N, C-alpha and C positions, 0 to 999 in steps of 0.2 A: 335528419328526419322528420316525417310530417307529425303535426300533433296527435293524431290517430296513434301512430306506429309509437308515440313517445309514450301516450298515456298507457297503450297495453303492455310495453315493455314495462312499464314502473309495475301496473299493476299484478304480470305474470312475473315479478320477482327478477327482472332482467335489468342491465344497465342501457338506459338511453343515452342520445348526446349530450341529454342536457336534463335537469329537472323539472317535469311538467310543474306548471305554475297556475293560478286563476285565482279570484277573489270575488266577493259579492260586496256591492257598495251599495249603501243606506242611500235614500235619496238626496239629502244634503249633502253628502259626501260626492255623489254623482253629478250635481249641480258645481260643487267645487272644481271638481274635474275638468267640467268642460268649460267654467271660468278661466283655470289655469293654464290650461293647453289648447284651447279651442277646436279641440278634437270632438268626435261626436262617440266614439265607440271605445271604449277603455279595454277590450277584449284586445282589439286591434292594436291600441297604441301601448299595450303592455307584453302582446304577445302571448296570451293567454291560450291555455291548451284543448278546453273542452266547449263544447255546444251545447245547447239544450232545446228541449221539444217538450210539448205538452198540451193537455185537452183545452178547447177554448170553451167559453162561456155560452150557453144557450142563446140563438135569436130567435125570438125577440127573448129580451131577459123577464123571468118570472117576477111577481110582486111579492119580494122576501117577505114585506110585514103581513100581506094578506093570508100568508102561508104558517110564518110563524108567530105571528103578534099575539095570540091566544097564549101562547107560553110564559109571556111575558106581563100577564095583566094582574094588577094587583101588586106587584112589586116594589112600587115607589122609588124606582130608581130610572135616573134618565138613561136612555140606550139608543145606539145607532145601529140599524140595520140595512146597510144600501149596499148595492154593489160597487159604488166607487169609493164608498165613505170607510167600510167598515175592515179592520185590522186582521181579523179571522175567516175563515172561509167561509163566506156568505151562505153559500149553498147547501153548509148544516145547521144554518139557523143558530149560529154563536153568534150573539150581539157583542158591540163593544161598548165599555162604560168609557166615559170621560176620565182618563187618568195617563193622558200623554207624556210621554219622556221621550222626544225627537219622534222618531217613528212608529214608537210603541205604545201600548194601550193595555187597556185590563179586559180581559173578555166577561161576559155576561152567560153562565149555563142556562140555556131553554129546559133543561131536561132535571132539574133540579128537584121539581115536585112531582117528579112522577115514582112510583114504587112498585108498578106491575109489571110483569112480561108483557102482558095484553096492552097496557100503556105505549110502553117500548115498539111493540108491532104497529100500531099506530101513527107513528111519529114519521113525519115524512122527511125521509132520509134520501139524499142526491143520487139518482141515478145518473152516472157519468157515460155511460153506454150506450142507452137509448134518448139521451135528455143532451147531455153536451156534444159539442165538435169535434170530432177526431178523424174526419177521412183525410183531413189534410197530414196527417203523420208520415204516411210513405213518403211522400214526396220533400217534406222539409229532412226529415231523414237522410233520403239520401244527395240531398241538398250538400246537406253539412258533410257526409262521406265522400263524395266527392271531390269537397275541396278540401279534403285531407283532414276533416276535424270526426271525433269518435261525437256519439251521440248519446245524452244520457237523458233519462224521463226521472220525473219525479213524481211517487205517489202519495206525498202527505205524510199522515202520522199514523199511529193505531192507538199507542198509549196516551197521546196528547190529544186529539180528538176525543177519546172517550172522557176524557178529564174536564176540557172547555165543553163537551156536552151536557156533562152530570155534576159537574165542581169536583175539586181536588178532594175536598171533605167527603161528600157523597160517595165519592166512587169507593174511597177508601173503607168506608161504612159498608159498603156493598159488598166488599171483600168477604167481610167476617157475617154482617148481618142479614144481607141478601144477596147471595152468591147465584142464585138463578138470574138475577136480572144483570149484574156485573158480567155475567159468562155472556148472557143474550146479546148484550151492548158490543160486548168486545167481537162474537163472532159475527155480528152483523157488520160493523167496519171493515174488520179483516176479509170478511167478504167482498166487499168495496173495493178494497186497497187490491186485493187480488185480480178481480176484475179489470181493474186499471192496469196494475202491472202486466197480465198478461194480455192485452191489447197493444200496451207499448212493446213489449215483446215480441208478437206476431208483427208489428209493423218493422220491426229491424232496427231498436236500439241497441248500442251496445254496453249500456249500463242502466242499472234502475236505482234510484238512491230512495231512502225513507229517512223521514225526520224523525227522531222519537225521544226527546230526553227524557233520560231516565238518570242522570247524575246531578247532584248539588254539587258544591266546590269542594269539600272533602268525604263526600259518602255518597251514599246512592239514595234517590229519591223513595224506592222502595228496597226491601232486602233483597237480596240474590234467590233467596227461597222462594220470594213471593213472585219475583220476575220470572223464575224459571216456571211457576203454577200458570201464572195468568197471559205474561208475554210469548214466553220463548217458544212455546208450542204454535202460536197464532204465526209469528214471524217467520219460524220454520216453514209453515204450510205457505205462504206469500213466496219465497225463494225456491221450493219446491214446485209450484205451478210455474214459475217463469223456464225453469231449468228444464222441464218436460217441451216447453216451446223453443227453448235454445241453451243448449247445456253448457255453451261457454259464454253466457250472459254475465258480467261483471254486477256483482250487488253492493251499494254503496252505503253504509249506516252510518248515520248521524245521530250521535248523542253530547251535548255539553257536559262538563263537570266530571267526575270520578265513577268509574264504574269496572275498575280492575277485575274484581272478582267474576265477571260474567264474559270477559273476553275472549277465555276458553271455549264457552258456549255458543259465543257468537262465531266463532271459527267452524266450531262442530256442525252449525246448522247452515254454512255454507256462504257466509257473510266474506266478500272480498277485500273489503277495506273498510276501516274505521274513520269516516269522513272529518271526526273531530279527535285529536289528541291533545287535549287543553293544559297548556304546560302551566298553568296556576293550578291545577288539579293533580296532573300525572307528568311524570319526568317523560319526555317523547322517548330520548336516548334510551332510557332503562326498558321502556314499552317495546322499543324498535329490538333491543338484546334478549326480550324474554319471548316477545311473540315476531317480531319481524319478519323471519321464516315463513309465517304460515299466514300471514295478513297483511295486505298494504294499509301504510298510514296517511293520512293528511290533517290539514287545519293546526299544524302544530305551532303555530306562532299565536300567541295570545295577544287579546285585547285589553287586558287589564294592566298592564304593567309597560314593557317597553314600546310597544307602540304608541300607545296613549301616552305616556309620560316619560318617554326616553328622549333623548335628542337624534338626530340622523346618524350620528358616528355610534351611538349604542345600539338602534337598529341595526346598523351593518357588520355590528359585533355579533350579535345576536344570531344573525342570517349565518355568518361564517361559521359559527360554533355549530349551528344545527346541521349545517352544510355539511361540515367534518366529521361530524356523528352520526346522519341519517343518512347519506345517501349511499353509502356502501351496499353492492347486491341489489341496487334498484329497490321497488317496495316503499317509494314515498314519493309524495305530489306535494309541493310546498303551497300553502295558502294560511291568509290569517283563519282563526277557528271559527269564525261567525261572520256576519256582515258589519263590515267596519262603518263605524259609528262616526258622528260627527265630532267626536273628542281625542279621536286620531289626527293628529296634525298633517296637511297634505306633505310636507316635507318628507315627514316617516314614511307615511306609504310611497312616496316617488323613491325615498332611500333604499325601503324594502325590495323593490323589482329590480333596483340597480344592482344592490348587492346580490340579487340572484342571478344577474347577467355576468358578475364578475367571479362568484363562487360556484354557480350550481351546475356548472359543466362537468363532464365525465372524463372528454377529451379533446 
């Protein structure tokens, strides 16, 4: 099978020739890959199955400090807002504070001082359709598909965008004390994500991804009832919009952590695949048993235990166990649950893909 056929089979609960696989490598891990292998592309080296497309930055790049600097005046905190240095989507005006751990840092919310919907309406939200570049999408998607790969396009976050703009504390306060502001903020973000997703669907992508962490290690970040009130209808509207363009398009949803109570809701609104089932928080085999006939599962290999602290043989055993428990009937794509960080030994990463070669075939 070609990768596109393989991924489609898995997402549609059919058994492909082997389990589709992919990973995301953080910068230091990518450097180690280059050093160890001499190869340029880990996707080609390890035979990954998904290709990606996305919007390109404006040209010329706007001056972010001139646009958003006033929102950080008097904060008394060192901050960075630069197209090449910010660890958060800079076009939204979310600054970075010095809090670096590997590739990670902490956001500084520009909207923390706002209080009214009128102030929110004056905020310079990004305009991906008019300001960003997307004329390349059709040709890049066609190239991927002609080469046998599925094209996935990501539209970022809704909930995470809201709290990185507003701060987690203020957003949760708004849910109770300033609901008009919370609704206006989430509606504006949803409209932008819908425009992005619709453009990607019109360009011909096979799937659209949204990353929106709603789970912590053993519980949800917000209650299921709060998620159903504030986030479910907005996510549903994004999915409905892309399905009006292409009813067959797949929708892949990422959240770390534990979010079992809302999995039936995600299935109800049309999510094709749960793009992370973090094994430190949820048992992937149990989730497969309960929901595997209705939604595909991905990202079932955790970064907090075997991949980081086990031996290569232990990694192989975990891969074998998941292959035995997860691959029946399709509906599974094998991948680490998040970006692979430098505390994952290279030998373990290599063992992961070697074990998938050994145990991940259907026939």
